N, C-alpha and C positions, 0 to 999 in steps of 0.2 A: 125129585119133583116135589113141589109144594103139595102137601096133602090137602085134599078137599074132602072133609069128613062129612059123610051123609048122615047127619043126625039133627035133631031139633034143639039140642042144648044151647042155651044162650049164656054167654059169659057175663056175669055181673061183677064189675070191678068196684070194690069197695075202697073208700078212702078212710083209712084209720090212722092213728097216731104213729109217727115214725118210730117212736121209742119202742113200740111193740112189734116192729117188723122183724121177720126172720132174715137170715143171711141171704144176700143176693144169690140167685141161681143162674149159672151159666147155661144158656140155651142156644139152639140154632135158630137162625131166621126162619127156616122151613117150619119148625115146630111152633115158633112164636106166631107166625102168620097163618096157621091152619084155620080153615073156616068150614062151615057146613054148606049144604046145598042152597041156603038162603044168603050166603055170603057173610054170615055172622061168626065171630071168632069162637073157637072151641079150645083155645089155649088153656092148658092146665086142668081141664075137667072142672069138677066142682070145687076144687081147692087150689087155685092158681097161686104161684108165688107173688108176693106183693112187689118185689123188686127183682129185676133181672139184669143179667150181664150178657151183652152181645158183642161180637167181634166182626170186623169186616173192613171194606175199603170205602172211603168217602168218595161220593160220585159228583158232587157239585159244590160250588161256593154258595153259602147260604144267602148272600145278598143278591144272588141271581134268581132265587125262588120268591123271596118276599123283599119288601123295602124294610130294612131294619132300623131306619132312622127314628130316633125318639119323636113321638107325636106324629108319625107317618099318617097319611089320610085314610088308610084302611080302617075298618071297624075296630080291629084289635090294636090299632096304633102300629108301633114297630113290631116286626115279626122276624123269626129266624128259623131256618129249616135246612138240615142236612138229609141226604139219603145215604145209607150204609148198605153195601151189598155183601152178602155172604160169599165165601170162597169154596172152591172144590165141589164137594157133593152137596153143600148147603145152598140149594138153588132157590133163593128168595132174598128179600131185602127189606129194610125197615126205615121209616122216616122218623127223624127227631125234630120236635117242634116246640117253640115257646113263643108267647106273645106278651105284649106290654099291658093291655087293658083287660085283665080277667074279670074285673068288677063289672064290666059292661054286660057280661053274660046273664046276670040277674038271677041265677039259680040259687036256691037255698044252701046248696052244698058248697058254694063258692064264697070267698071273702068279699066284702064290700069294697075293698081297696084294690089298687093296681100299682104297677111300678111307676114312680115319677120318672122324669127324664134322666135325672142323675143316677137313680137306681138301675134303670134300664141300661144305660151305658156301662155301668159296672157289671151287669149280668152278661152283656155282649162281650166285654173284655175277658171275663172269666171263661165263657164257653168257647170262645174262638181260639184259646191258647192252651197248650199242654200245661198242667199245673206244676209239673216237675222241672221243665226246661224253659217255659215261656215261648216255645215254638208255636208259630201261627199255623193252624191247620189248613191244608189245601186238599183239593180233589186229588185222589191217588194215594193218600196216606192210609196206612193200616192203623186202626184205632180200636180201643175197647170202650164201650159205653155202659154205664151202670145207672139205672134209674127206674122210675115207675112208668106206668103206661095207662092209656085209655083207648077204647074202641072208637074209631071215627070214620064214618062214611065208607066202610068196607075193609078197614085194616086196623091193626094195632099200631099206635104211635107211641114212641117214648116221649114223655113230656113231664110237666110239673103238676099234673092233675089240676091245673088252673089255680094253683096257690102260689103266692109269692114268698111264703115262709121258706127260709133256707133249707129246712128239713126236707123239702120236696124237690130240691135241686137235683137234676141229673148231671152226670159228669162224664167227660171224655178224657181218655189217656192215650198218648201216642205209643204205638207198638213198633212201628217201622216207617220212617218218613220216606216219601217218594217211592212207595212200592210200585206205583203205576196203576193207571185206570184199567179195569177189566176189559178184555176184548169184547166189543159189542156182539151180541148174538144176532144172527141173521133171522129176521122175522118178516113174514108177508102179511098183508091185510087179510089174506085168506086164513091165516092162523088166528086172527083176532075177530073177524066178522063173518057171519054166515051169508047165505044167498040173499036174505032179506035185509042185509046191512045192519043186523043186530049183533051185539057183542056175543062172542063165544066164551062163556063164563070160564070153562076149564082152561082154554088157551090164554085168556087174559090173566087169570090168576097165576098161571105158571110163570109168566114174565113180569108180574107186578113188582115195582120198586127195583127193577134191574135195568141195566144199560143194554139197549137193543139198537139194531140197524134195520131200517126198512128201505129197500132199494126201488128205484124207478117209479117215483111218484111225482105228482104235480100239485100245486095249490089250486083249490077250487076258486079262490079269489084272494088277492093280496091287498085289497082296499084298506083293511084295518091293520096292516103290518106296522108294528111298533113294539117297544118293550112292554111286556106284560099283556100282550094281546093274544087272543085265541083265533087260530085259522084252521081250516080243514085241508087235509091232503086226500088225494084219491089215486087209485091205480088205473083209472079209466074204465073199470068194469061196474061202476055204480057203488063200490064200497068206499067209505070215507072214514077218516079218523081225526078227531080234534087234536091240534098241536098247540100247546101252551108255550108261547115265546117267553123266555125269562127276562129279567131286568138287565141283561147284558147289553153293553153299549153297542155291540155289533148289530143289534136290531134297529139302530139308527141309520144303517147303511141302506142303499137303494135295493129293494127286493127285485127289481127288474134286471139286476146284474146276475142274479141266480139263474142257472140254466132252467129252461121250461120243464125238463124232466131231470130230477135230481134224487139223491139219496139223503136220508135224514137219520141222525144218530141222537138218541135221547134216552130219557128214563120213563118207563111206563108207570104212570101214576093212576090212582083211583080216588075219586071223590064223588060217591053216589049219595044223593041227598035223602033218599027214602028206601026203606026195606021193601022187597028183598034187595040186598046189596050185590046185585049181579051186573051192574052197568056203571056208567060214570067214568069210564077209562079214558085216558088221554096220554099223549106223549109230551113230556116236558123237555124242551131244549134250552139249556141254561144260557147259551151265548152263541154267537155266530162270528166266525173269523173271516168271512168274506171270500172264501175260496172258490165260490161259484158252482161247484159240482156237488158238494155235500153240505147240508145244513147242519153244522156242528161247530164246536170250538175245540181246536186241537191244542190250545194252550200255548201256541207260539206263532210268530209271524216272521216273514222274510224281510230282509233289508238291513237289520242290525242298526237302525237309526233310533236312538232313544227318544228323540224329540218328535217322532212321527205319531202324533196323537190320533190322526184319522186313518192310519194304516194304508196310505196310498203310496208308500215307499218314497215320499218326498217330505222334506221339512220346509214349510213355507208359511204364508200368512194364514192359511186355513188352520194350521196347527196352533198358531198364536191365538186365533179366534176361539178355538176350543179351550185353550188354557185360560183365556180371559173369562169365558163362560163358567168355568169351574174354579175360578180363583178363590182360594181360602176355604173351599169345601173340604170336609174331613170325612173319611169313611168311618161310620160309627162302629165302635167296638174293635177297631183296628188302629186307626190313626189318632185316636184320642185316649189311648190307654196310658197309664203312668209307666 
């Protein structure tokens, strides 16, 4: 179980010169994500390592969590984020993030510059591929990540400390391709919410950044259904949970085709804007495969028709219309790499 350490110690992450860094330390996700009763990180005590090594299974395609396109309309421009889940007794997970426009943050500890579009494409190409083989990372791969970190809204993220200097890059290495996604853990809203519909801190922390399944729920309202929208699910007892829909194309399908009562499989995420960091939990669903009974993406579809762009098991003018709409588009950091 992820440790929730009951103490008041606050982790102060310093940004020092890479040249003075010690050797990276191999840590578990469980130790790395340890927090106190206020949800503040306690990793490493008073002398945490500057750089860590974590191993685990990739849970999502990064382009399903953020729009990575150079100059994307988000405040940080293009962004990239993987979740990595620990295995065996390592019951926790960690997010890996980087953004294009660090200079917009305006803090004195950050540089005044950001990645230009060409530099950002280069970064995406680098981080999306194994450096030794050129293999394109996918959900279900076992990897090793080495990098720095910062505390963000209730969890530690591996990131570049908001610097574009290559010395602050984090790296991914392929350990075993197509190891398979972890079996989602069965969780109920009663595990995550109390009778007043407030988050149960210990329950949410236990499943944070891991793949879970919540059965027999309904949407409160599907009016805002679309890629990157947030909806709420309920179990009918007054308990609700926000669900962040990813950028997956499956969220362009008709939500009315989904059963009124369904199961949902996703990654439990936390982004709490204010201390104490004991709330802000949500379920992130990267994509939807249109199967009608489970809100999830199983990574495959029936029919074996390569031209079936809209997944209706037919190749017709609707597929041509989709191709025309996407004509000459390129997946940044994947389709535009040398």
